[in-house]
N, C-alpha and C positions, 0 to 999 in steps of 0.2 A: 505495500499501500505505500510505503514511503516514496517506492521509484516512481511510482503515477503519478502522487501527489509533487514530487522534484519536477514530474514532464512537464507536468500542465502547467505546474506558477511558472519555468521558462517559457514554456509555450505563450500566456499572458504576457508577460513580458516583454516578448519580442515575440513578433509574428512573423520576422522573417525569418526563424530557427525552425517554423515547421510547413515552408513552403517546398511541396514534394516535386521536385521535378521542376522548380521554380527557374526561370534562367536568365541570364542578362540578357537585355535588350541590344539590338542593333544600334552602336552610336558613333556618329558620325560627328565631325569638329562643331556643327552648329547646334546637333543633341547635348551637347556635352555642357555649352554654356546655357541650356536651359532645364539645366538637372537641379532641384530643387538642393539644399541644403539641408541635412541631418536633423539643424534646431531651427531651421525656419517654417516660418509660420505659414500652413498651405490653407488656401481661401476656397470654401468652395460653396458654389451654390446651388440650393436645393430645388429641384423644381418638377411639381407634381406632387400636392403637399394631402388631399383629403384619403385619412387612410394613415399609410406604411410610411409617405413620405413624411408626417409629422411627427412618429414615433422614432425616424431614422434621425430626423434634423436632429433630435435631441441626441442621441446617440454619437452621432458628428459631432457635435459641440465637446462632448465629454473628452473628446480623445487629444491625445496631448500632441501639442504646437497645431489645433488647426481650428480654423472658425470657420460658419456659416457666416458668410458676409449677404446672402443673400437670399432669399426664400418668392418664389413664382409660381403662380396659378393662375389660371382663366375665372379660377372661383374667387371674387373677391371676398371670399367670406374663410377662405382657408387659411388666407397669409398673416392674422392676427395669432389664430391658433399654433401655427409653426411656428412665430416667434417665442407665445409662450412657451413651445414646450423646450424650445433652443435657453428660453430664460432660468429656467428648470433646472436644464442641465448643468446650470453655472457657468456659462457666459455673460458677458459684463458688456459686449457693445452689442449691439440691438442691428439685426438686419436690414436690409434695405430690402423693400419690395417690390415686387415688380411679375406685371402680366404675362409680356409678352417673353420667351425664351430668347427670342433673336436677338434682342435688345441687352439677355445677358450674356450671348455669346460675344456679343462686340464688346464688352466691360474688360479691358486688358487686368483689372486687379485680379480677374478671379481665376484661380489656378485648375481646377477641378467641376466636375460638375455630380450630381447628384438626380438619376432620372426615375421617378416614380409614377409615370404618367400611363395613361389607358395602352395597351399592346399596339396600338397601330403608330405611335408615335417613339417607341423604344429604338429601333435600326436608326430613322430619319435622324432622329435627333444623336442618336450617338455619332452619327455619323459628322455631323454638322460638328459637335463638340470638337472632334479629333481635327475637322477643317480649319477649325478656331482656336489650335492649341490648348484647347483643356483638356487632362485625362476625366474617364467618365467613370462612373459605377452607377451601372442599371444593371436593375431588378429585372429578374427573370418575368418573362421568357424574353430571349435578346432580341427576339426580331416577330413581326409580326405572320411573315414566309420565310420559306428558307434561304431565297435570294439574298434577299434584305442581309439576313446573315451574314454570307459570304460576301456583302459590300461592308459591315461593320469590320471582318476580318481587315480587308483590302484597306481600311482608312484608317487605322490601329495602328498597321505596319506602315502603310505608306506615312501618315505623319507623326510615327513615333512615340505615341499614345500610350499610358496606361490603360486598361478598358478590362474591367471587374465583372463582373456579371452575379447580379445579389443569390447564389448558393451558397447560403452563409457555412453550411453543413462540410462544406471542402475546408473551411477553416475549426471546425472543431477537433479540439485536439485527443481527448478519446477517441472519437469516430477513425479521425487518420492514424491513430493507433493500432485499431479494429481493420482498418482496412490497411496498411502495412501485414499484420500477422496471415488475414485473408491472402495476400500476395505471395507470403513464404511458407504456405500450405497447414494451416491450423486445420482447415476441415477437406487437406486435400484439393485435387483437380476440381474446380469450380465449376460448374454445367448449366444452372440456371436462378434466376435471380427472380421472383416475384414480387413486384408492391403494389402498392394500393391506395386507395383515399375515400372516405366515405363522409356524408355530411346530410346531415337536412334540411334542405333549400325548399324555399316554396314556391305556387305556380306563379308567374311575369306576364301583366299585358302589356305593352305600348299603348300608348292612345293620344292620338294628335293633342299638342299642344301649344303651348307660347314662350319664347325663350325668356328665361327669366331676367331682370335686369341685372344677378349678379355676376349671368355667365355670358364670357365671349364663347357664343356657339361655334363661331366660324372660327376662331382661334383651337378650338377645343376638337376643331375635325381636322384641321392641318393636312399633313397628305392624303388624308381619306377622301374620296370624292365626295361631293357633297348630298346631301339628303336632309327633305324637311325634317323639324326637331320634336320627337314625341318623351311625352312625361313617361318617366317608369324607367329611362333610359341611365341616364346618368346619378350618380357617380359609380354605379358597380354593374348593372347588369346590361351594360355594351361586351362583357364577357362573351354573354350567350349567345351573341350574333358576328359570322364572319364578317363582317362588314369592318368591324374596330376588334373587334377579340377572336382568341384561339379555344374557346370552351375550357371545359375542365382540364383536360391532356396537358395542356400550358401552363393554365393557371396554379393549380396545384400538382399534377406529376409531373414536372420539370423538377422537382426537388427530388422526390426519390428515386428517379429515373437519372437523374445524375449521379446520386450515391451508386444505385448497382452499375450503369456503365462503368465508373469511377473501381468498383470494387472486382469486375469481371475482365475488366481491363482492356476493353473492345475499342472499336471507334464509331464505325460504322457499320450498319446491318447488311444483309444479303437477301432479306425478303419483310414486309412488315405487312402485318392483316390487322382487322379490328371489324367489331362487329358493337351493334347496340343501337340506341333511338334516344326520344325524349318520350319515356313508358311511362312515367308516373305519372305527367299530369298532360292536358295539353292544352295549349299556352302556345307564347309566342316564340319561343325559345326555338336557334335552331342548331345551336349544339345538343352531344347528347347529355341525360341526363345519367344512362345509364351505360357503359363502355367499356369492351376489354381489347387491350392493344396488347398484340404479341410479335415480337423482332426475333426473327433467325442472326446468329453471326456466325461470324467464320471459325472454325476453332470447335464446332458443336458444342456451341453456347446459347442461350434463350435467357429472350428478358420479357418478361409480362408486367401488366398494368391493370387494375382494374378499379372502375370507380363507381359506384355510387354515390350522386349528390345530393336525392330525393330518400333514402333510406339508410339512417348513420348506425344499422348495426355495424361491432366491430367488427375488426378481424385478428385474430390472436390478442384480445382485449385492448388493440390501440386502434381508433381512427384512421391511423397513416403509418407505413411502413413497411421495412425490406426483410425480405427473406433472403439472403446466399443460400444455395445445396450444392454438396457437393461428396465426394467420393468415400468420406467420413464420418459426417456430419454435417450441419446446420450452422448457421449465424447469422444473426435479429439484429434489425437496427433502424431507429425513426430518428434519433436526433444523436447528442452526443452520448452514445452508449453501445455496447455490445452486449448478448449474451450469446454461448457458443455450445449447442448441443450436440450430442454423439447421433447414430443411425438411427437408436431405439427412440429418439425424443428426450432422452434423459438429459439436464441441465448440467455442463460441465463448469461455466465460468462463466458470472455475471458479473460486468465492469460498469459501472454506475459514473455518471457526469461527476465532478465537481466546480464547475465552472457555478460561479452563485454572480451575479451583477446587479447593483441599484438601480432601480426601475428610473424613468426619465418621467411619470404623470405622478406621483407622488402619491402614489399608494403603497404601503407598509408591506411588500411584495417581493420574492425575487422571483427572476427569469431564466432558468437554463438557453431561453431561445434568446433573451435580449443577452445574454451574454454572447450567444454565437452573432448574431446583429455585430456588436462590439468588436471582437476579433477580426469580424472580417470585412468590417470597415478600418482599424487598424492596418489587414494586412495590405487593403489599399493602399494607405497612407505610406506605409512604410514602401511599398512600391516605387510609388512616385521619387521617394527620397532614394532609391539605390538604382533605379533607372531598371526594373526587375519585370518580368510579367509574375504576376499578382496569382493564389492559389487556385481561383477560378477565371483565369484567362477568357478573352472572348473567345479565342481557338475551341478549348474547352467546352465554353459554354455551349456554342455552337453545333458539337458533335450529342450533345445531350439533348437541345432543342428540334434540331432537325428530325432525332429520331420518334419525336411525339409529333412533330408536324406531318410528318411521312403515316403515320399513324390517324392520322385526323382527314389527309389524303383517299388513305386507304377506304376510308369508312364513306368518306365522302362522294367518291365512285364507285363503293362497291365491292370492290377485291381485293384482291392480294396483291401488291406493289413488289416487280421486284430490283432491286436497288444496287447497283456499283459499288464497294466495298471500299473503292479506293477515296470517294470524293461523298457519295451519301445520294448521289443523283439519281433519278427514277429511270427505268432502262425499258423501252419497247410499250409506253402505254402514254398513246399522246391525251388522251382527257388529262388523264393524273399530271402531268407535265406542266398542262396549261395550271395549274393549284403553284406549282414552284414559285412563282413571281404572281406579283397584281398591279391593278392600273391605279395611277395616282390623282388627284388633283392636278391641274395644268397650273404650271410653277411651284410647284409644291415633289416633283418628283426628284428623289434622292442621289447623287451623284458622288463617285469619288476624286 
């Protein structure tokens, strides 16, 4: 136990020591001059503040030598909440408020941006941020569609920017230890990862409405082709419509599938299949509330994800999680922890997280989830200072996101998809290939 405590203490003190496979980024004479010193304050702008953006603004504000210098949202009501979160975190300087993210990118004093906008904004804003010389922390999913994800990688490399996707389990120290043991053979050759997510989401109908005075709906739409405003869409239910969202598969499945792909040690699949539908309710949802995605990878390896958005019965006592199956047993995880079982299902080891992190919302509770957020934010800032790849570099994030996007494409075309394992591209299916990218509002097309 003392060894594990020492391990986590060191991890918390310096997330750089935790970077598995973290590589120094290519460095030209020009880029060398742009490196932020180890003791220099990093100024961050938080863009997209309803929900997670407000919480993460406080988390970033708590990091050493970091400051949330600006908060940005198309909803004028959101900015005061984010500022309050930053203040509760102990930051003395009050962040500026801005409605238009393009003006944030023009601000030369901003070093990095944090993105928690709707999915259709994630990759375009990541690309714009890199072009403006900003480092980027973008929440999952990295992109609305696979082509955007490829462009985000291109932008990160072309402009030599740190781009971290918000898969915070990549910075969870006990989980990192568990994945390392998995790779070392603790359960022998691993051949299957099962992942799942359950919830009790309710029915959802959209109705014609008038744009409220607090919302800049045109800017909210941004890169997406224009459609009339409807009540019930903003600020959450856009997830269930293909025009803006990516469904539960990318909304939540990204987290577990990323850990599964990491543990399996695989990149792109060879075949992807998905079944399901909007089964529990008859309403306006376009994405499935019940879905199973299966992926075959080279080397006799499979990964599966099960989703029940509207039936919250747990699996193995958890509403979300990952199980790795191997020759000699299995390994279960879901957060910063893991359990090891033998082939008969007998518990061999139960390794719990030791992360605790003071909350930023004033409640007298502790949260391991907030602890993972804090470590992931710390890793992002350390990667900027040391000109290295972060724990969930844009390329790692892309490989996990594209797997689930392929699952959605399979579901939408109604058949298996065959995939090039070298790059994730769809083979021999013109209808499916049409969903690799999307159309954009004129003037908003992303370009690297």
